[in-house]
N, C-alpha and C positions, 0 to 999 in steps of 0.2 A: 366492219373492220376485221380482217383475219386474225386469228389468235397467234400471238408470238410469245410462246411460253416454252418452258422446258418440258412440257407434257408430251412432246414428240409427235409422231405421226397421228396419234389419236386426236390431236387438236388442230392439225393442219387444215386450213380452210374453214374452220368452224367459227361461228360467231359466239364469242364468250362474253356474256354480260356478267352474270353472277348466279348464285343460287344453284338450282338443280342441274343446269347445263354444266357449270364448272365442276360440280360434284361428280357428275357422270363421267366427265373427261378425266378427272383425277382417278376415278375407279378404273377406267379403261387403261390409263397410263400405268396404274399399279399392276394390273394383270399382265400388261405387256412387259413391264419391268421384271416380273417374276421369271420370265424366260431368260432374261439376262442374268439374273441372280443364280439361276440353276447352272448356268455355264461357269460361274464363279465357284460353284460347289463341286465341280468334277474332281474326283479323287478324294472326296471327303464324305463318301457315302458308305454305309454298311447296312446289313439287314436291320439293325437297330441304329437309328440316326446317332452319329457320334457327336459329342459335345466338345470334342477336342479339335484343335487346328492342326493341319498338316505342317510339317517343318517349313515348307516354303511360305505358307500363310503366316505362321508364327514369326518368320523373319520380317515380313512386311509389317505386321502389327508392332513388332519391337521397335520399328523406326518411327512410330507415331509419337509426336511430342504432346505435352500437356494441353496446349490449345486445341490440337486436333481431337483429343479425347473429350475435352469439354464441348466441342462442337457436336460430336457424336452423341454425347449424353443430352445436350440441349435438344437435338433433333428427336431423340427418343422421348424425352419428357413432353415435347410439344405435341406428340401423337398419343399420349396417354391422357385419358379423360377421367371425369368423376365416375363414369360408368365402367363396368368390367369390359375389357377388350382383350382378344387373343394376342399373345405375345408375337405370334407370326405376323399379324396385321400391323402391330406397332413397329416391328422391325422392318417390314417391307416399306411402310410409309416413311420411316426415318431414312432408310437407304435412298429412296427416291427423292427425298427432300434435300439431301446434301448435294449442293451444286458441284463441289470439287471432291466428290467421293473417290477415295483411293481404290483403284482397281486391285483385285486380288484378295480383298478382305471380305470373307463370306458372311452370310447372315448369322452364322454361328457366333462370330465375334460380337456382333450387335446384341445377340441374345445373352452373351456373357456380360455385356455392359448392363443389360436389364437386370441381371442377377445382382451386380454390384450396386445398382441404384436401389434395389429392394433391400439389400443387406444394410445400406446406409440409411434406410428409412424414408427415402424420397418417394417411393411408391409402395403400394401393397400388392402382394401376389397371392393367387389362389391356385394351387395345383403344383405340379412338378416343373420347376423352372428349366429343367433340362429337356423338356418336351414343349417346344414352342407352340405346336398345334393344340396342345391340351391345356396349357397354363394360361391364365388370364391375369391382367394387371389393371390397376386404377390408381389415380392420385390418392395420397393418404387422406382419409376423412378427417376433418377437423373436429376435435372433441372438446 
């Protein structure tokens, strides 16, 4: 039976049972999604990656209501595990997971939400949270 999922072209015509095949398709979809996310970032690049939103992006973010923020936070937390994982990976997977993702909100905003979750104590962070590719996060260890 052909795959009918939100994985996009990577899953078209593929037989998806479970396990490694599904994981491979998710990874392929993730990397195809990266190209889309890069388009969202146009105008928000500098020689040192900016952690700030452009005025147009901030305008879109300001319109998000509390349920939308909770949905974003839940998607982020769903992609954080007990093991250390790069923030960039968590953000990318969270963006792909949201079915009704608002266009125009860049990965930088999702990274800011990771920072909020770390400050609230929901997750642990290692490294500079302003550098998604360098920082890692995991679920808080139970003590």
